[in-house]
All heavy atoms as an XYZ file, in Angstrom:
724
protein
N     -26.123     31.963    -51.355
C     -27.521     32.225    -51.662
C     -27.973     33.438    -50.873
O     -27.804     33.490    -49.673
C     -28.356     31.007    -51.316
C     -29.819     31.166    -51.595
C     -30.251     31.317    -52.894
C     -30.728     31.152    -50.580
C     -31.595     31.452    -53.162
C     -32.059     31.273    -50.837
C     -32.503     31.426    -52.132
N     -28.553     34.381    -51.542
C     -28.978     35.613    -50.903
C     -30.433     35.484    -50.468
O     -31.360     35.805    -51.190
C     -28.801     36.784    -51.866
C     -28.931     38.122    -51.188
O     -29.538     38.177    -50.093
O     -28.424     39.100    -51.740
N     -30.630     34.985    -49.254
C     -31.970     34.729    -48.735
C     -32.808     36.008    -48.660
O     -34.016     35.993    -48.902
C     -31.887     34.074    -47.354
C     -33.242     33.654    -46.821
C     -33.115     32.837    -45.551
N     -32.523     31.550    -45.797
C     -33.193     30.482    -46.257
N     -34.457     30.590    -46.552
N     -32.593     29.343    -46.425
N     -32.169     37.143    -48.391
C     -32.910     38.400    -48.293
C     -33.633     38.711    -49.599
O     -34.817     39.005    -49.619
C     -31.976     39.558    -47.933
C     -32.635     40.902    -48.103
C     -33.544     41.366    -47.166
C     -32.379     41.683    -49.226
C     -34.179     42.578    -47.332
C     -33.014     42.896    -49.403
C     -33.907     43.342    -48.454
O     -34.540     44.534    -48.633
N     -32.910     38.638    -50.722
C     -33.530     38.947    -52.019
C     -34.634     37.951    -52.343
O     -35.686     38.320    -52.862
C     -32.490     38.956    -53.130
C     -31.550     40.131    -53.027
C     -30.658     40.223    -54.226
N     -29.689     39.132    -54.216
C     -28.743     38.975    -55.116
N     -28.636     39.816    -56.115
N     -27.907     37.979    -55.044
N     -34.408     36.681    -52.007
C     -35.403     35.655    -52.292
C     -36.666     35.873    -51.464
O     -37.774     35.881    -51.987
C     -34.811     34.275    -52.016
C     -35.787     33.151    -52.210
C     -36.109     32.706    -53.488
C     -36.393     32.538    -51.117
C     -37.010     31.675    -53.678
C     -37.294     31.509    -51.295
C     -37.593     31.090    -52.565
O     -38.496     30.068    -52.740
N     -36.521     36.052    -50.163
C     -37.670     36.222    -49.274
C     -38.398     37.535    -49.518
O     -39.591     37.641    -49.270
C     -37.238     36.102    -47.816
C     -36.857     34.680    -47.458
C     -36.359     34.520    -46.035
O     -36.166     35.533    -45.343
O     -36.182     33.364    -45.628
N     -37.684     38.550    -50.008
C     -38.316     39.830    -50.317
C     -39.094     39.749    -51.630
O     -39.786     40.695    -51.993
C     -37.260     40.927    -50.402
N     -38.999     38.620    -52.329
C     -39.719     38.453    -53.578
C     -39.070     39.156    -54.755
O     -39.701     39.332    -55.792
N     -37.817     39.569    -54.589
C     -37.124     40.247    -55.683
C     -36.722     39.236    -56.744
O     -36.286     38.135    -56.441
C     -35.893     40.973    -55.157
C     -36.169     42.046    -54.099
C     -34.864     42.599    -53.565
C     -37.017     43.157    -54.691
N     -36.868     39.593    -57.979
C     -36.509     38.737    -59.103
C     -35.254     39.265    -59.772
O     -35.080     40.470    -59.890
C     -37.645     38.709    -60.126
C     -38.921     38.119    -59.592
C     -38.810     36.626    -59.631
N     -40.028     36.024    -59.118
C     -40.034     34.898    -58.466
N     -38.920     34.259    -58.234
N     -41.136     34.388    -58.029
N     -34.390     38.385    -60.252
C     -33.212     38.852    -60.985
C     -33.622     39.436    -62.334
O     -34.671     39.094    -62.880
C     -32.375     37.598    -61.150
C     -33.329     36.465    -61.024
C     -34.441     36.931    -60.128
N     -32.807     40.313    -62.867
C     -33.074     40.929    -64.162
C     -32.718     39.968    -65.284
O     -31.706     39.270    -65.219
C     -32.262     42.211    -64.319
C     -32.653     43.273    -63.353
N     -33.828     43.973    -63.448
C     -32.028     43.741    -62.250
C     -33.912     44.829    -62.464
N     -32.836     44.708    -61.714
N     -33.533     39.948    -66.319
C     -33.260     39.137    -67.489
C     -32.061     39.740    -68.211
O     -32.064     40.929    -68.538
C     -34.479     39.134    -68.409
C     -34.579     38.043    -69.448
C     -34.645     36.671    -68.795
C     -35.807     38.263    -70.303
N     -30.993     38.971    -68.423
C     -29.798     39.534    -69.065
C     -30.036     39.817    -70.552
O     -30.915     39.223    -71.173
C     -28.748     38.448    -68.883
C     -29.527     37.187    -68.759
C     -30.822     37.561    -68.103
N     -29.249     40.710    -71.093
C     -29.297     40.973    -72.530
C     -28.448     39.930    -73.238
O     -27.581     39.303    -72.625
C     -28.737     42.366    -72.856
O     -27.360     42.404    -72.464
C     -29.521     43.455    -72.141
N     -28.681     39.755    -74.509
C     -27.906     38.799    -75.288
C     -26.423     39.150    -75.268
O     -25.566     38.277    -75.156
C     -28.411     38.739    -76.732
C     -27.696     37.755    -77.645
C     -27.826     36.335    -77.120
C     -28.231     37.852    -79.051
N     -26.110     40.432    -75.318
C     -24.709     40.871    -75.327
C     -23.978     40.520    -74.035
O     -22.772     40.322    -74.028
C     -24.637     42.372    -75.574
N     -24.723     40.439    -72.917
C     -24.071     40.155    -71.641
C     -23.867     38.661    -71.394
O     -23.195     38.276    -70.447
C     -24.874     40.759    -70.488
O     -26.114     40.077    -70.340
N     -24.453     37.805    -72.245
C     -24.310     36.362    -72.081
C     -22.988     35.862    -72.645
O     -22.457     36.414    -73.599
C     -25.451     35.629    -72.798
C     -26.837     35.771    -72.204
C     -27.852     35.101    -73.121
C     -26.900     35.188    -70.813
N     -22.481     34.798    -72.064
C     -21.303     34.117    -72.569
C     -21.591     33.614    -73.989
O     -22.732     33.254    -74.299
C     -20.983     32.942    -71.639
C     -19.707     32.231    -72.000
O     -19.763     31.358    -72.889
O     -18.666     32.552    -71.406
N     -20.591     33.581    -74.841
C     -20.789     33.171    -76.236
C     -21.380     31.769    -76.349
O     -22.103     31.457    -77.305
C     -19.474     33.261    -77.026
C     -18.480     32.169    -76.697
C     -18.441     31.001    -77.447
C     -17.607     32.301    -75.627
C     -17.541     29.990    -77.136
C     -16.704     31.307    -75.320
C     -16.674     30.149    -76.067
O     -15.787     29.154    -75.752
N     -21.106     30.887    -75.382
C     -21.640     29.527    -75.428
C     -23.143     29.489    -75.190
O     -23.798     28.490    -75.462
C     -20.931     28.649    -74.398
C     -19.454     28.458    -74.705
C     -18.747     27.807    -73.567
N     -18.690     28.751    -72.456
C     -18.098     28.511    -71.300
N     -17.527     27.354    -71.074
N     -18.072     29.423    -70.352
N     -23.702     30.573    -74.657
C     -25.131     30.625    -74.344
C     -25.961     31.196    -75.478
O     -27.154     31.361    -75.343
C     -25.353     31.484    -73.102
S     -24.565     30.847    -71.633
N     -25.342     31.516    -76.575
C     -26.046     32.240    -77.641
C     -26.613     31.360    -78.744
O     -27.262     31.853    -79.652
C     -25.114     33.289    -78.243
C     -24.724     34.333    -77.225
C     -23.778     35.350    -77.781
N     -23.329     36.235    -76.706
C     -22.419     37.155    -76.858
N     -21.855     37.325    -78.032
N     -22.068     37.902    -75.842
N     -26.373     30.051    -78.691
C     -26.914     29.163    -79.716
C     -27.604     27.980    -79.056
O     -27.190     27.519    -77.997
C     -25.806     28.636    -80.654
O     -24.828     27.940    -79.874
C     -25.144     29.757    -81.416
N     -28.662     27.495    -79.685
C     -29.375     26.327    -79.182
C     -30.229     26.636    -77.968
O     -30.550     27.777    -77.675
N     -30.598     25.579    -77.273
C     -31.403     25.692    -76.050
C     -30.486     25.346    -74.881
O     -30.085     24.192    -74.742
C     -32.581     24.730    -76.119
C     -33.531     25.063    -77.265
C     -34.471     23.921    -77.600
N     -35.060     23.260    -76.476
C     -36.335     23.347    -76.115
N     -37.155     24.058    -76.826
N     -36.778     22.696    -75.071
N     -30.152     26.339    -74.057
C     -29.171     26.130    -72.991
C     -29.605     26.790    -71.693
O     -30.364     27.750    -71.678
C     -27.776     26.681    -73.385
C     -27.210     25.939    -74.566
C     -27.842     28.156    -73.685
N     -29.097     26.222    -70.597
C     -29.202     26.863    -69.289
C     -27.851     27.496    -69.032
O     -26.828     26.809    -69.061
C     -29.512     25.843    -68.195
C     -30.918     25.366    -68.205
S     -31.303     24.369    -66.759
C     -30.306     22.934    -67.068
N     -27.828     28.777    -68.798
C     -26.584     29.497    -68.605
C     -26.480     29.937    -67.144
O     -27.399     30.572    -66.624
C     -26.566     30.715    -69.525
S     -24.999     30.962    -70.289
N     -25.384     29.613    -66.512
C     -25.158     29.928    -65.107
C     -24.178     31.075    -65.000
O     -23.164     31.094    -65.685
C     -24.558     28.702    -64.379
C     -25.449     27.474    -64.553
C     -24.291     29.009    -62.930
C     -26.787     27.572    -63.922
N     -24.470     32.014    -64.102
C     -23.553     33.133    -63.841
C     -23.293     33.188    -62.344
O     -24.169     33.572    -61.570
C     -24.159     34.445    -64.334
C     -23.201     35.620    -64.224
O     -22.248     35.552    -63.415
O     -23.411     36.611    -64.942
N     -22.107     32.760    -61.937
C     -21.776     32.759    -60.511
C     -21.641     34.172    -59.959
O     -21.852     34.399    -58.783
C     -20.485     31.985    -60.262
C     -20.640     30.498    -60.400
C     -19.339     29.815    -60.029
C     -19.459     28.332    -60.063
N     -18.211     27.679    -59.682
N     -21.273     35.128    -60.806
C     -21.120     36.509    -60.373
C     -22.425     37.117    -59.898
O     -22.472     37.818    -58.894
N     -23.513     36.843    -60.625
C     -24.819     37.381    -60.250
C     -25.689     36.348    -59.555
O     -26.813     36.644    -59.165
C     -25.576     37.899    -61.495
O     -25.747     36.815    -62.406
C     -24.832     39.036    -62.162
N     -25.181     35.124    -59.438
C     -25.892     34.000    -58.822
C     -27.237     33.758    -59.489
O     -28.279     33.680    -58.847
C     -26.091     34.228    -57.326
C     -24.822     34.205    -56.547
C     -25.119     34.220    -55.088
N     -24.188     35.124    -54.449
C     -24.374     35.652    -53.268
N     -25.449     35.385    -52.596
N     -23.495     36.445    -52.759
N     -27.207     33.645    -60.813
C     -28.433     33.414    -61.563
C     -28.285     32.262    -62.543
O     -27.185     31.904    -62.948
C     -28.839     34.670    -62.368
O     -27.762     35.048    -63.219
C     -29.218     35.814    -61.453
N     -29.429     31.687    -62.916
C     -29.531     30.666    -63.938
C     -30.476     31.242    -64.991
O     -31.578     31.685    -64.656
C     -30.112     29.391    -63.347
C     -30.332     28.224    -64.294
C     -30.171     26.928    -63.523
C     -31.669     28.273    -64.955
N     -30.051     31.278    -66.236
C     -30.862     31.835    -67.309
C     -31.151     30.762    -68.344
O     -30.246     30.049    -68.775
C     -30.130     33.014    -67.997
O     -29.774     33.976    -67.013
C     -31.010     33.663    -69.047
N     -32.424     30.631    -68.734
C     -32.821     29.705    -69.784
C     -32.822     30.493    -71.082
O     -33.523     31.504    -71.208
C     -34.192     29.129    -69.478
C     -34.772     28.247    -70.533
C     -35.922     28.470    -71.220
C     -34.259     27.002    -71.015
N     -36.152     27.449    -72.103
C     -35.156     26.529    -72.001
C     -33.138     26.249    -70.711
C     -34.946     25.336    -72.689
C     -32.927     25.062    -71.397
C     -33.825     24.612    -72.367
N     -32.003     30.043    -72.040
C     -31.841     30.750    -73.311
C     -32.272     29.815    -74.442
O     -31.822     28.674    -74.516
C     -30.371     31.182    -73.526
C     -30.236     31.982    -74.800
C     -29.862     31.973    -72.335
N     -33.152     30.316    -75.302
C     -33.632     29.534    -76.448
C     -33.213     30.245    -77.726
O     -33.702     31.342    -78.015
C     -35.163     29.366    -76.394
C     -35.644     28.571    -77.601
C     -35.582     28.684    -75.106
N     -32.279     29.640    -78.435
C     -31.769     30.170    -79.708
C     -31.382     31.642    -79.614
O     -31.794     32.461    -80.428
C     -32.780     29.926    -80.827
C     -33.078     28.464    -80.989
C     -34.304     27.943    -80.615
C     -32.106     27.574    -81.453
C     -34.572     26.587    -80.722
C     -32.365     26.220    -81.566
C     -33.602     25.737    -81.194
O     -33.852     24.381    -81.294
N     -30.605     31.950    -78.595
C     -30.060     33.296    -78.444
C     -30.948     34.281    -77.719
O     -30.551     35.415    -77.483
N     -32.162     33.881    -77.326
C     -33.064     34.794    -76.631
C     -33.253     34.344    -75.182
O     -33.814     33.274    -74.929
C     -34.416     34.845    -77.327
C     -35.359     35.810    -76.660
C     -36.687     35.861    -77.366
C     -37.560     36.846    -76.602
N     -38.938     36.799    -76.997
N     -32.798     35.153    -74.199
C     -33.037     34.806    -72.797
C     -34.544     34.833    -72.520
O     -35.203     35.840    -72.771
C     -32.320     35.917    -72.030
C     -31.366     36.524    -73.000
C     -32.002     36.367    -74.340
N     -35.089     33.709    -72.056
C     -36.535     33.635    -71.836
C     -36.927     33.700    -70.374
O     -37.999     34.185    -70.056
C     -37.113     32.355    -72.452
O     -36.477     31.230    -71.863
C     -36.898     32.335    -73.960
N     -36.084     33.189    -69.480
C     -36.392     33.281    -68.051
C     -35.101     33.241    -67.248
O     -34.088     32.732    -67.705
C     -37.336     32.156    -67.615
O     -36.723     30.907    -67.783
N     -35.189     33.790    -66.052
C     -34.020     33.844    -65.170
C     -34.485     33.586    -63.743
O     -35.608     33.941    -63.370
C     -33.290     35.207    -65.300
C     -34.167     36.349    -64.871
C     -31.991     35.206    -64.538
N     -33.647     32.926    -62.964
C     -33.982     32.656    -61.561
C     -32.710     32.659    -60.726
O     -31.601     32.537    -61.246
C     -34.699     31.317    -61.431
C     -33.870     30.132    -61.848
S     -34.803     28.606    -61.944
C     -35.753     28.889    -63.412
N     -32.888     32.831    -59.439
C     -31.753     32.784    -58.518
C     -31.193     31.368    -58.486
O     -31.934     30.401    -58.648
C     -32.151     33.184    -57.104
C     -32.681     34.566    -56.965
C     -33.915     34.919    -56.521
C     -32.004     35.789    -57.258
N     -34.050     36.289    -56.538
C     -32.892     36.842    -56.985
C     -30.745     36.104    -57.749
C     -32.558     38.177    -57.166
C     -30.407     37.436    -57.939
C     -31.297     38.441    -57.651
N     -29.909     31.243    -58.252
C     -29.260     29.939    -58.151
C     -28.283     29.951    -56.981
O     -27.772     31.001    -56.610
C     -28.525     29.612    -59.446
N     -28.062     28.788    -56.398
C     -27.089     28.662    -55.312
C     -25.912     27.851    -55.805
O     -26.055     26.964    -56.634
C     -27.713     27.957    -54.112
C     -28.787     28.778    -53.456
C     -29.227     28.148    -52.181
N     -30.089     26.986    -52.470
C     -30.595     26.200    -51.546
N     -30.311     26.398    -50.282
N     -31.353     25.196    -51.872
N     -24.750     28.162    -55.256
C     -23.533     27.446    -55.619
C     -22.842     26.996    -54.342
O     -23.191     27.425    -53.259
C     -22.615     28.339    -56.460
C     -23.298     28.824    -57.711
C     -23.832     30.086    -57.775
C     -23.448     27.981    -58.790
C     -24.493     30.526    -58.911
C     -24.110     28.398    -59.936
C     -24.630     29.672    -59.990
N     -21.855     26.126    -54.463
C     -21.166     25.577    -53.305
C     -20.578     26.632    -52.378
O     -20.358     27.769    -52.766
N     -20.322     26.225    -51.156
C     -19.723     27.115    -50.169
C     -18.242     26.833    -50.001
O     -17.658     26.026    -50.732
N     -17.620     27.472    -49.033
C     -16.183     27.272    -48.790
C     -15.856     25.794    -48.562
O     -16.485     25.125    -47.759
C     -15.928     28.091    -47.525
C     -17.015     29.114    -47.500
C     -18.211     28.444    -48.115
N     -14.910     25.306    -49.331
C     -14.513     23.908    -49.234
C     -15.393     22.969    -50.046
O     -15.069     21.800    -50.203
N     -16.533     23.452    -50.522
C     -17.461     22.651    -51.317
C     -17.840     23.416    -52.586
O     -19.002     23.486    -52.970
C     -18.721     22.330    -50.508
C     -18.521     21.498    -49.252
C     -19.805     21.409    -48.454
C     -18.027     20.110    -49.602
N     -16.862     24.007    -53.247
C     -17.107     24.834    -54.412
C     -17.731     24.040    -55.556
O     -17.437     22.869    -55.747
C     -15.804     25.492    -54.905
C     -15.272     26.576    -53.977
C     -14.541     26.041    -52.760
O     -14.260     24.826    -52.717
O     -14.265     26.825    -51.848
N     -18.596     24.691    -56.320
C     -19.215     24.087    -57.487
C     -18.182     23.960    -58.601
O     -17.421     24.882    -58.836
C     -20.402     24.956    -57.969
O     -21.338     25.057    -56.901
C     -21.071     24.358    -59.190
N     -18.164     22.818    -59.255
C     -17.207     22.589    -60.331
C     -17.498     23.484    -61.526
O     -18.639     23.822    -61.804
C     -17.246     21.125    -60.756
C     -16.757     20.200    -59.652
C     -16.931     18.767    -60.034
N     -18.364     18.443    -59.890
C     -18.906     17.312    -60.257
N     -18.166     16.382    -60.804
N     -20.181     17.097    -60.094
N     -16.450     23.853    -62.243
C     -16.561     24.695    -63.444
C     -16.641     23.803    -64.673
O     -16.173     22.673    -64.660
C     -15.319     25.590    -63.568
C     -15.096     26.527    -62.398
C     -15.949     27.771    -62.477
O     -16.353     28.147    -63.589
O     -16.222     28.357    -61.429
N     -17.233     24.319    -65.747
C     -17.218     23.586    -66.996
C     -18.530     23.631    -67.740
O     -19.471     24.290    -67.316
N     -18.583     22.899    -68.835
C     -19.779     22.766    -69.651
C     -20.269     21.342    -69.490
O     -19.496     20.396    -69.625
C     -19.453     23.053    -71.131
O     -18.921     24.375    -71.228
C     -20.683     22.932    -71.995
N     -21.549     21.189    -69.191
C     -22.108     19.873    -68.896
C     -23.357     19.631    -69.723
O     -24.065     20.564    -70.081
C     -22.455     19.751    -67.411
C     -21.310     20.055    -66.502
C     -21.124     21.330    -65.989
C     -20.389     19.076    -66.175
C     -20.061     21.625    -65.152
C     -19.318     19.354    -65.351
C     -19.156     20.628    -64.842
N     -23.666     18.372    -70.017
C     -24.882     17.986    -70.725
C     -25.841     17.336    -69.743
O     -25.409     16.652    -68.811
C     -24.566     16.991    -71.841
C     -23.791     17.589    -72.978
C     -23.584     16.582    -74.075
C     -22.837     17.242    -75.213
N     -22.728     16.356    -76.371
N     -27.140     17.534    -69.966
C     -28.164     16.880    -69.143
C     -28.368     15.485    -69.709
O     -28.798     15.331    -70.851
C     -29.481     17.673    -69.157
C     -30.548     16.928    -68.370
C     -29.261     19.064    -68.590
N     -28.046     14.475    -68.916
C     -28.197     13.091    -69.353
C     -29.468     12.460    -68.800
O     -30.050     11.563    -69.393
C     -26.983     12.269    -68.932
C     -25.636     12.772    -69.473
C     -24.499     11.955    -68.907
C     -25.631     12.739    -70.987
N     -29.894     12.915    -67.624
C     -31.123     12.419    -67.001
C     -31.570     13.426    -65.943
O     -30.775     14.241    -65.493
C     -30.910     11.036    -66.388
C     -29.840     11.020    -65.328
C     -29.536      9.596    -64.879
N     -28.434      9.582    -63.954
C     -27.150      9.491    -64.270
N     -26.793      9.408    -65.532
N     -26.210      9.479    -63.364
N     -32.842     13.350    -65.553
C     -33.385     14.261    -64.542
C     -34.151     13.446    -63.509
O     -34.765     12.439    -63.840
C     -34.313     15.292    -65.183
C     -33.613     16.219    -66.148
C     -34.553     17.285    -66.642
C     -35.158     16.885    -67.946
N     -36.016     17.913    -68.519
N     -34.109     13.895    -62.254
C     -34.805     13.226    -61.172
C     -35.610     14.239    -60.364
O     -35.203     15.386    -60.215
C     -33.814     12.549    -60.214
C     -33.033     11.426    -60.841
C     -31.730     11.621    -61.259
C     -33.609     10.180    -61.018
C     -31.005     10.581    -61.831
C     -32.892      9.137    -61.592
C     -31.596      9.353    -61.993
O     -30.881      8.336    -62.555
N     -36.735     13.771    -59.805
C     -37.531     14.655    -58.959
C     -36.838     14.876    -57.618
O     -36.865     15.966    -57.081
C     -38.915     14.052    -58.732
C     -39.833     14.960    -57.956
C     -41.238     14.413    -57.865
O     -41.550     13.397    -58.503
O     -42.031     15.005    -57.126
N     -36.207     13.835    -57.075
C     -35.510     13.981    -55.798
C     -34.303     13.059    -55.788
O     -34.417     11.872    -56.099
C     -36.419     13.638    -54.614
C     -35.731     13.848    -53.292
C     -35.664     15.112    -52.728
C     -35.107     12.803    -52.640
C     -35.004     15.331    -51.534
C     -34.439     13.004    -51.440
C     -34.398     14.265    -50.900
O     -33.731     14.490    -49.712
N     -33.163     13.605    -55.427
C     -31.939     12.814    -55.325
C     -31.028     13.493    -54.299
O     -31.160     14.681    -54.023
C     -31.244     12.683    -56.709
C     -30.649     13.994    -57.151
C     -30.201     11.595    -56.709
N     -30.129     12.728    -53.714
C     -29.142     13.265    -52.774
C     -27.778     13.198    -53.447
O     -27.413     12.172    -54.023
C     -29.130     12.473    -51.449
C     -28.031     12.964    -50.522
C     -30.486     12.582    -50.757
N     -27.032     14.282    -53.381
C     -25.720     14.365    -54.006
C     -24.760     13.352    -53.411
O     -24.608     13.279    -52.188
C     -25.158     15.775    -53.845
O     -23.785     15.805    -54.165
N     -24.108     12.579    -54.260
C     -23.074     11.651    -53.793
C     -21.777     12.383    -53.468
O     -20.944     11.875    -52.744
C     -22.781     10.596    -54.858
C     -23.928      9.656    -55.051
O     -24.679      9.369    -54.125
N     -24.096      9.171    -56.273
N     -21.624     13.576    -54.017
C     -20.407     14.349    -53.810
C     -20.490     15.215    -52.563
O     -19.564     15.272    -51.771
C     -20.145     15.218    -55.042
C     -18.857     16.018    -55.070
C     -17.640     15.095    -54.996
C     -18.796     16.837    -56.350
N     -21.649     15.898    -52.370
C     -21.790     16.828    -51.241
C     -22.762     16.339    -50.167
O     -22.931     16.973    -49.141
C     -22.241     18.198    -51.751
C     -21.270     18.795    -52.732
C     -21.616     18.952    -54.071
C     -20.000     19.184    -52.332
C     -20.718     19.500    -54.979
C     -19.107     19.733    -53.236
C     -19.472     19.881    -54.550
O     -18.594     20.414    -55.438
N     -23.466     15.223    -50.429
C     -24.410     14.628    -49.479
C     -25.508     15.607    -49.059
O     -25.856     15.699    -47.893
C     -23.663     14.074    -48.255
C     -22.576     13.123    -48.632
C     -21.240     13.507    -48.547
C     -22.861     11.866    -49.122
C     -20.238     12.649    -48.928
C     -21.863     10.993    -49.505
C     -20.529     11.392    -49.410
N     -26.035     16.344    -50.037
C     -27.127     17.277    -49.792
C     -28.266     16.994    -50.757
O     -28.041     16.489    -51.860
C     -26.674     18.745    -49.981
O     -26.176     18.893    -51.313
C     -25.604     19.131    -48.987
N     -29.514     17.318    -50.365
C     -30.649     17.087    -51.266
C     -30.567     17.984    -52.500
O     -30.122     19.128    -52.416
C     -31.872     17.475    -50.421
C     -31.379     17.577    -49.028
C     -29.917     17.806    -49.066
N     -30.983     17.445    -53.638
C     -31.008     18.203    -54.884
C     -32.355     17.955    -55.568
O     -32.440     17.175    -56.521
C     -29.860     17.771    -55.794
C     -28.508     17.969    -55.204
S     -27.136     17.611    -56.337
C     -27.578     16.055    -57.046
N     -33.437     18.601    -55.073
C     -34.747     18.359    -55.679
C     -34.798     18.869    -57.102
O     -34.205     19.895    -57.432
C     -35.700     19.131    -54.765
C     -34.857     20.131    -54.067
C     -33.480     19.535    -53.969
N     -35.517     18.132    -57.946
C     -35.704     18.470    -59.362
C     -34.376     18.694    -60.081
O     -34.212     19.638    -60.828
C     -36.632     19.670    -59.527
C     -37.989     19.420    -58.953
C     -38.333     19.953    -57.739
C     -38.882     18.600    -59.611
C     -39.574     19.691    -57.190
C     -40.124     18.334    -59.072
C     -40.476     18.885    -57.862
N     -33.437     17.801    -59.814
C     -32.122     17.928    -60.476
C     -32.035     16.998    -61.669
O     -32.817     16.110    -61.842
C     -31.016     17.595    -59.496
O     -31.136     16.263    -59.040
């Protein structure tokens, strides 16, 4: 997590459709990019918002893959990493 960019109030750039992974181009999806450390909300192929995202650290890497949202909680603690995950 790049605290400097966050505290400086810098916002990530909204990606173009061409720069998104093909899986992010249909439906309503949250697209994650570990390279730029961003989360992009895409609605039917149009990126609508983007925000900074954090991923696991050394020895606690974030798992790769495609996942579905089955439920959401305002506050929960990770059973895998034992860290708080607000609004997960």
